[in-house]
N, C-alpha and C positions, 0 to 999 in steps of 0.2 A: 646509520650510526646510532649506537645505544646511548641513551641519556643516563648520566651518572646521578644517583640519588644523593641528596645532601646529607651530611653527617650531623643530624640534629643534636645528639648529646654533646658532640664536639663544639657545635655552635653555642649551645647554652653554657657549657663549661668555660669556653673562651670569653663569653660575655660577662659571666660572673667574676672570673679572675681579673679581667681587665677593669671591670667596674670596681672590684675590691681594691685594686692598685690605685685607681683614680681617687677613691674615697680616702685611702691612706695618704696619698700625696696632698689632697686638699686639706685633710686634718692636720698634717704635719706643717703646712704653710699657714694654718689659721683661718682658712676660708670657711671650712665647715667645723663647727664646734662639736664636742662630744655629746651634747644634748640633742643634736640633729641627726646623730648616726642611726638611730632606730628607724626614723622616717626615710632616710637616704637608703638604707639597706633594703627596706621594704619596697621602695620604688625601683631599686635595682633588680630585685627578684621578679617583680611584676613585668618590668621591661624585658628581662631575659625570657620569661614565659611567653610574652607576646611575640617576640622575635622567633622563638622556637616554634610556636604554632604557625606563624606565617611561613617559616621555612618548610615545615612539614606539609603544608597544604598547597605549596606551589606545584604547578603541573609541569 
């Protein structure tokens, strides 16, 4: 049986989009203030990069 390779760009795009939607919901409900959005967005991109690297290095 042939192993299917993960779709890394799709994983990263899905992570960024779902993270952006989460930030939007948290900002809309007042949990995250607009002053914190830069840090939150940076952490989201770092997390997406780590997830993408982990997915691409799986055997």
